[in-house]
N, C-alpha and C positions, 0 to 999 in steps of 0.2 A: 367557903362561906355558905350558910344556910339558905334554902329556898323556903319562903313563907308562904303558908295558905291562911287567908283571913276569911272567916265567915262568922255566922251566928244562928243559933236556932230560930231566933226572931225572923229572919228572913224567910223562913219556910211557912211562917203563920200568915203572911200577906196572901190573900185568897180572894180573887175577883170572880168566883163562881166555878162551878164544877166543869163547865164547858169551855172556859176561857184558856186559850193555849199558853198563856204565861201563868203557869201552875205551880204549886209547892214542889210536885214531884220532879220538877226540873233539877233541883238542887239535890234531892235524894239520888237521882240517877247519876249525877256527876260523883257524888261522894261514894256511891257503891262501886262505880268503875275504878276511882282511885284505889280503893281498897283491894278490889279484885286484881288489879294489875301490879299491886305492890308499890305504887308511887306514894300512897300514903305514908310508907315507911321513911321515905327521904324528904318529907315535907315537915317544917316546923310550923305547927298549928296554933293560930291565935284567935280569941274571941274579939269580935269587932266592938268597939266602944260606940256610944251614941254621939253623933256629930252635934257640935255646939251651934247655936244660932249665928255666932260670928262667922263660922266656917260657911255656912250656907249663904250669908248675905254678901260674901265675896264674889258670888256669881248670879245670885237670884234677887230680884226685887224684894223688898222688905214686905210690901203689901201682898205680894204673892205667897211668901211664907206664912203670913197671918191667914190667908185664904186656905191654905193646906192644913193648917192646925185646926182651923174652924170647921173644915169639911170632914175631919176624922170623925166617924160615926161611932156611937156607944154599942151599936148592934147592926146587923144586917150589912147591906152592901150600898155605898154611896158612889153613884157615877159622876165623874168629872167631865168625861166626854164620851162619845160613842165607843171607845176602845178602853178607856182607862177609869179604873174604879178603886175604892178603898173599902177594907173592912175595918174593924177596930183595932187590928194588929198592923195595918199598912203603914201608918206614919212611923212607928218604931222600927218596922223593917226598913224603911227607907232612910232613917236616921242611922241605923246600924250600917247600912250600905255606904252612906257618905263618911261615916266614922271609919270604916274599914279602909277606905282608900286614903284617908289622911294618915292612918296608922301605917299604911303601906309605904307612903312617902317618908315618914319619919324612919322606918326600919331600914330603907335603902339609903337615905341621906346620912344617917348616923352610923352606917356600916355594919348594921345588925343583920342584914339579909342582902343576898345578892340580887335576887329577883322575887317578885311577889305575885301571886295569883289571888284575887279577890272573888271568891264564890259567893256572890250576893245577888239579891233580888229585892225589890223589882229593878229592872235595867234602868239606864239613865240618858242614853245619847239623844233622845227625842225631846227631853225636857228643855224648854226654852227658858230664857231670862224670867219670863213673867207668866208662864203657864205649864201645866202638865200635858203630856201628849204621848200617844203611841205606847201606851202601858208604862210610861216613865214619870215619876214625880219629882225626883231631883237629878241633876246632871252630875254624875259622880266623876266623870273624867275632867270636867271643868273644876270641880272642888278640889280634886288632887293637884291640878295644874296651879291653881292660885294658892293653894296651900304650900306648895314646893317653893314658890316664888316670895310669898309674904313671910314665910317662917324660916325657911332654909337658904334664902337668897339665891335661889336657882334663877339663872337669867334667861334661859332659853328651854322651852319644853316642846317636844313633838307628840302630838296625839295621833295614832295610826289606828284606823278603823276599818276592819274587814267584815263587819255585819252585812247582810244582804240588803239592808235598809239603810238609806243615807242618814247620817247623824245631823239632822238639821239644827237640832239644839245646840250641840257643841259648836257646829259651824257658825250659827248666829252669835253666840256668846263672844267667840274670838275673831270674827270677821274683821275687826278693826285693831286687832292686837298683833303687831309684827313680832312680838316675843313668844308667840305660840304658833307652831306649824300644825295644820290640820290636814291629814291625807286620808281619804276614804274611797275605798273601792266597793261598789254595790250595784244592785241590779238596777236598771233603768229601761222601761218605766216600771215603777213600784212606788208604794207608800214610802215616804210622804210627798213624793212629786218634786223634790228638790235634789241638788246634787249634779247639775249639769256642769260639763267642764269648763263653761264660760264663767262659773261662780268661782272667782279667785279672791275675794276680799280685798286685803291690802297687799296682795302678792303672797299671802301666807296660807292660802287654801288651794288644795289640789284635789280635784275630784276625778275618779277613774271609773266612770259608768261602764257597766257590762251589760250586754244584751241577754235577754231571757235565753236560757239554754247554754250559755257560756260555762266552761268548765275549767279544770286545772291549767290547761294550756293558756287560755286567755287570762286568767287570773294572774298566773306566775309572770306572763308576758308583761301585763300592765305594771305590776310592781317592779319588775326588773328594769323596764325601760323608763319608768317615770317616777314611781313612788320611792323606791330605795335611793335613786340619785338625788331626789329632793331632800330625803333625810340626811344624806351626806353633805349636801351643800349647806343645809341649815345648821348643822353642828350642834345639836342640842345637848343640854346638860343632863337631861332626864328624858325617857321615853315612857309614855303611857299607851296601852293597848286597849282600845275598845273591842273586846274579843267576842263577837257574835258568831254563832255557828249555824245560823239559819241559811247560809249560802250553800250548805251541804245538800247533796243530791236528794236526800230523803226527806228534806224539810217540807212541810206543807204550806208555808207561807210565802215561799218564793220559788223561782224556777231556775236557779243556778245549779250547777253539776259538780261542785266541789267534792273531794273525798278527804278522808282522814289525813292522808299523806300531804295534802295541799296546806293544811293548817299547820302540820309539822314543819313544812318547808319554809312558810313565811315566818313562823316563829324563829326558826333557826336563823334565817336570814337577819331578822331584827336583833336577835341576841348577838350574832357575830359582829354586827356594827357596834352595839352597845359595849361589848367587850373590848373593841379596838379603840373607840373613841369617846364614850362617856361613863367610863368606869363600871360597865356591866349593869347600869342602873335601869331596870325595866320593871314597870308595875302593870300587870294585866287586870282587866276589870270585865266580869262576865256581862255580857249584853244579851243578844237573842239567841235563838236555837230551840226549836218546838217539837221536834221529833225526838223522843227521850232516848232511844238508842243511838241516833246519830249524834245528839248532843253530848252523850256520855263518851262515845268513842273518839269523837272530834276533840272534846276538852282533854281526854287523856293524852292525845296526840300532842296537843298544845302544851300541857303540862310537862310532858316527857321532854320535849324540846326546850322548855325553860331550864331543865335540870341538867342539860348537857354541858 
């Protein structure tokens, strides 16, 4: 069965300024590496559709969606907070990203793809129910989860997040939802200041904080001892990965020391579980990663493991 890659040129038009680390070149770096490694040849590529308002309202407050539409500038850059901004293409880019993850759900649930990688931006896991935050406008992992449940009758979704920064938005949206498991490994202390191990939601939240300087040994130990066993106990029908690559040793926005092989390892572990217990259904969504070369190589290791 095919491995799908969903993206759209519109996602490269979102631009928060020349010096902003979440830049259009991120997607170009990934695409160039997929071509250079030959991985592009084994991926079935799709253009992301635009998300509907109904899709967004499943996870975001209606008034917040109004605010995002109203904030979209006709020119220049409009800042939503100290980190997050929009240009005239940003709203469309975010709608493509949310549309991509819904398409990914449709493909795997309808048996048209084995696994999916959504190469989209802006990222999503910091976006809360009622506000933009941390480079993020819409929470794509949350959109995918609720779409799977409402449209395809999926009962249990696991969201696994290995971005260097805690996905406060995803945790907040699902902290009272026992039908969604959220597991996050992340550096602590680090932005956004959430993600303590004591934050457990309704028993469906598992945070795996890592100290600055932690590398593959600590990362793999945390997932082996706690994260993957939690996945096995939860027995999801679908797995969504918030795939951030900013825990890489070369990333400028964190102080973790992961290498490409660590991303290949965790992806392989997740896919092995999925193949055995949930029909292989995995949807991966790009989150962070700000050193272009590290982002490219780590993404390639991740996508390669998805294709195994």
